[in-house]
C-alpha positions in Angstrom: 111.7 -163.4 -140.3 114.7 -165.2 -138.6 112.9 -166.7 -135.6 116.0 -168.5 -134.3 118.3 -165.4 -134.8 115.7 -163.1 -133.2 115.3 -165.3 -130.2 119.1 -165.7 -129.7 119.7 -162.0 -130.1 117.0 -161.0 -127.6 118.2 -163.6 -125.1 121.9 -162.5 -125.3 121.0 -158.8 -125.0 118.7 -159.5 -122.0 121.5 -161.5 -120.3 124.1 -158.7 -120.7 121.8 -156.1 -118.9 121.8 -155.8 -115.2 118.8 -154.5 -113.2 120.7 -151.3 -112.3 121.2 -150.6 -116.0 117.5 -150.1 -116.5 116.5 -148.6 -113.1 115.3 -151.8 -111.5 116.1 -153.1 -108.0 118.4 -156.2 -107.9 116.6 -158.0 -105.1 118.2 -160.5 -102.7 117.5 -163.8 -104.5 118.4 -163.0 -108.1 119.9 -166.0 -109.9 119.1 -165.1 -113.5 122.0 -163.8 -115.6 121.0 -160.3 -116.5 117.3 -159.4 -116.7 114.3 -161.8 -116.4 111.9 -162.1 -119.2 109.1 -160.6 -117.2 111.3 -157.5 -116.5 112.0 -157.0 -120.2 108.3 -157.4 -121.0 107.4 -154.8 -118.3 110.0 -152.4 -119.7 108.6 -152.8 -123.2 105.0 -152.5 -122.1 103.8 -156.0 -123.2 102.8 -159.2 -121.6 105.4 -161.6 -120.3 103.7 -164.4 -122.4 104.0 -162.4 -125.6 107.7 -161.6 -125.0 108.5 -165.2 -123.9 107.0 -166.6 -127.0 109.3 -164.6 -129.1 112.4 -165.9 -127.2 111.0 -169.4 -127.6 110.6 -169.0 -131.4 106.8 -169.1 -131.2 103.9 -166.9 -131.9 103.2 -164.5 -134.8 105.7 -162.1 -136.3 106.3 -159.1 -134.0 105.0 -155.8 -135.5 107.3 -152.8 -136.0 105.7 -151.2 -133.0 106.4 -154.2 -130.8 110.0 -154.3 -131.9 110.4 -150.6 -131.3 109.1 -151.1 -127.7 111.5 -154.0 -127.1 114.4 -151.9 -128.5 113.6 -149.2 -126.0 113.2 -151.7 -123.1 116.5 -153.3 -123.8 118.3 -149.9 -124.3 119.5 -150.9 -127.7 121.8 -148.7 -129.8 120.7 -147.6 -133.2 122.8 -150.4 -134.8 121.3 -153.0 -132.5 117.8 -151.7 -133.1 118.3 -151.9 -136.9 119.6 -155.5 -136.5 116.5 -156.4 -134.4 114.1 -155.1 -137.1 115.9 -157.1 -139.8 115.8 -160.3 -137.7 112.1 -159.6 -137.1 111.4 -159.4 -140.9 111.1 -155.6 -141.2 113.2 -152.9 -142.8 115.4 -150.9 -140.5 113.7 -147.6 -139.5 115.0 -144.4 -141.0 117.8 -142.7 -139.0 116.8 -139.1 -139.7 115.9 -136.8 -136.8 112.6 -137.2 -135.2 112.6 -141.0 -135.1 110.9 -143.0 -132.3 114.0 -144.8 -131.0 115.1 -143.4 -127.7 118.9 -143.4 -127.2 120.3 -145.6 -124.4 121.7 -142.5 -122.7 118.2 -140.8 -122.6 116.7 -144.1 -121.3 119.3 -144.3 -118.5 118.3 -140.8 -117.4 114.6 -141.6 -117.5 115.2 -144.8 -115.5 116.5 -142.8 -112.6 113.4 -140.6 -112.5 111.0 -143.4 -111.5 109.6 -141.2 -108.6 109.1 -138.2 -110.9 106.7 -137.4 -113.7 108.9 -137.5 -116.8 108.5 -138.6 -120.4 110.4 -138.5 -123.7 108.7 -136.7 -126.6 109.5 -136.7 -130.3 109.9 -133.5 -132.2 106.4 -134.1 -133.7 104.9 -134.1 -130.2 104.5 -137.9 -129.7 105.0 -139.4 -126.3 107.5 -142.2 -126.7 108.0 -143.4 -123.1 106.7 -142.3 -119.7 107.6 -142.9 -116.1 104.7 -144.4 -114.0 104.2 -141.0 -112.3 103.9 -139.3 -115.6 101.1 -141.8 -116.5 99.5 -140.9 -113.1 99.7 -137.2 -113.9 99.0 -137.1 -117.7 97.5 -140.5 -118.6 98.9 -143.3 -120.7 99.9 -141.2 -123.7 101.8 -144.0 -125.4 98.5 -145.9 -126.0 97.3 -143.7 -128.8 97.7 -144.7 -132.5 97.8 -143.0 -135.8 97.7 -139.2 -136.0 96.3 -139.2 -132.5 99.7 -140.1 -131.1 100.6 -136.4 -131.5 99.4 -133.9 -128.9 98.5 -131.3 -131.5 96.1 -133.7 -133.3 94.4 -134.7 -130.1 94.1 -131.1 -129.0 92.1 -130.1 -132.1 90.1 -133.3 -132.6 89.4 -134.7 -129.1 87.5 -132.5 -126.7 88.6 -134.7 -123.8 92.2 -133.7 -124.5 91.8 -130.3 -122.9 90.2 -131.4 -119.6 93.6 -131.7 -118.0 94.4 -128.0 -118.4 92.7 -124.8 -117.1 90.5 -123.2 -119.7 92.4 -119.9 -119.5 95.5 -121.8 -120.8 93.8 -123.3 -123.8 94.4 -120.6 -126.4 98.2 -120.4 -125.7 98.5 -124.1 -125.7 96.8 -124.4 -129.0 99.1 -121.8 -130.5 102.2 -123.5 -129.1 101.2 -126.9 -130.3 100.5 -125.5 -133.8 103.8 -123.7 -133.9 105.5 -127.0 -133.0 103.8 -128.7 -135.8 104.8 -126.0 -138.3 108.4 -126.4 -137.2 108.2 -130.1 -137.8 106.7 -129.5 -141.3 109.5 -127.1 -142.1 112.1 -129.5 -140.9 110.7 -132.7 -142.4 109.3 -131.4 -145.7 106.1 -131.5 -147.8 105.8 -135.3 -148.0 106.4 -135.9 -144.3 104.1 -137.3 -141.7 104.1 -133.8 -140.1 102.7 -132.4 -143.3 100.1 -135.1 -143.5 98.9 -134.3 -140.0 98.7 -130.6 -140.8 96.7 -131.3 -144.0 94.3 -133.6 -142.1 93.8 -131.0 -139.4 93.2 -128.2 -141.9 90.4 -130.4 -143.4 88.7 -131.3 -140.2 89.3 -128.5 -137.7 88.3 -124.9 -138.4 89.9 -123.9 -135.2 93.2 -125.3 -136.2 93.0 -123.7 -139.7 92.4 -120.3 -138.0 95.5 -120.7 -135.8 97.6 -122.3 -138.6 96.9 -119.4 -141.0 98.4 -116.9 -138.5 101.8 -118.4 -139.5 103.2 -118.2 -136.0 106.5 -119.7 -135.2 108.5 -120.1 -132.0 105.4 -119.8 -129.8 106.1 -121.2 -126.3 104.2 -121.5 -123.1 105.1 -118.8 -120.6 108.3 -119.6 -118.8 108.6 -123.2 -117.6 105.4 -123.4 -115.6 102.6 -125.8 -116.5 99.2 -126.1 -114.8 97.2 -129.3 -114.7 93.7 -130.1 -113.5 94.1 -133.5 -112.0 90.7 -135.3 -111.6 91.5 -136.2 -108.0 94.0 -133.7 -106.7 92.8 -130.6 -108.4 95.1 -127.9 -109.7 98.8 -128.5 -109.8 101.4 -125.9 -110.9 104.6 -127.6 -111.9 107.8 -126.6 -113.5 108.9 -128.4 -116.7 112.6 -128.9 -117.3 113.6 -130.0 -120.8 116.6 -132.0 -121.8 117.0 -132.0 -125.6 118.6 -134.7 -127.8 119.3 -132.7 -130.9 120.4 -135.7 -133.0 117.0 -137.3 -132.6 114.9 -134.1 -132.2 113.6 -135.6 -128.9 113.1 -134.0 -125.6 113.0 -135.4 -122.0 110.4 -133.5 -120.0 110.7 -133.6 -116.2 107.9 -132.1 -114.0 108.8 -130.8 -110.5 107.1 -128.6 -107.9 108.6 -125.9 -105.7 109.2 -127.4 -102.2 106.8 -126.1 -99.5 104.0 -125.3 -102.0 100.6 -126.9 -102.2 101.5 -128.4 -105.6 104.6 -130.1 -104.0 102.3 -131.7 -101.4 99.9 -132.9 -104.2 102.8 -134.3 -106.1 103.6 -136.4 -103.1 100.0 -137.6 -102.9 100.2 -138.5 -106.6 103.0 -141.0 -105.8 100.5 -142.7 -103.4 97.5 -142.6 -105.8 99.5 -143.8 -108.8 97.7 -144.4 -112.1 95.1 -147.0 -110.9 92.1 -144.7 -111.1 93.3 -142.2 -113.8 91.6 -142.1 -117.2 94.2 -141.8 -120.0 94.4 -138.2 -121.2 96.8 -136.0 -123.1 100.1 -134.3 -122.6 
């Protein structure tokens, strides 16, 4: 690990970014060149103390997960992300489709959706980054670890993962998530993480095995509508628009409601409620 090089690289990247580049207000009394440490820490989802210690060449070696979060927060390119990992003492992540690094362009779009439920998903069904309103609607999906990071694994192993959705939608959702996993296994191959998830689910979930053995492909939820049972607001019917990054096999999901509907009013209330009282759920 090159502590001095890592600290210098992070500081210089931080100083080249402006608040507007990452969707933050500039404020009237800004004297810092570029972003403040606390702003980078917030964008990366970590404490200011933890991030500051890295820039000050202190503390333990950052994990790959922490470096990936910093790379997203600083809107690093793939080359810059690889350099960051090497400075942090780790091998550069693979560049093949389905990786976890979100491109700067996708991050810029997400930054401008701060007042909208939106999130970036990997081709394997992992939530990589969420807007605050997406957390308020769906829960903090980026907090999961291991196979549970994927929506299909949670769907078939965690009973609480289904509470957010009306029961009459459960069967189709399970089929759609399974078809998505089958597509990932086909794309990534027998020795991939997708294949390992499928093998684990086949061993522990008879329900998944039943759906998997139907060999369905291309199953999608009906049109673009998704229904959610929010614990405080009740049923919301939202439209899900998808922006696809084919190079990374990632998708930006944006949830909106038809103006004048009850769901539109509830979405406005969600902006007020925020995520303070919401228990993390699934997507």
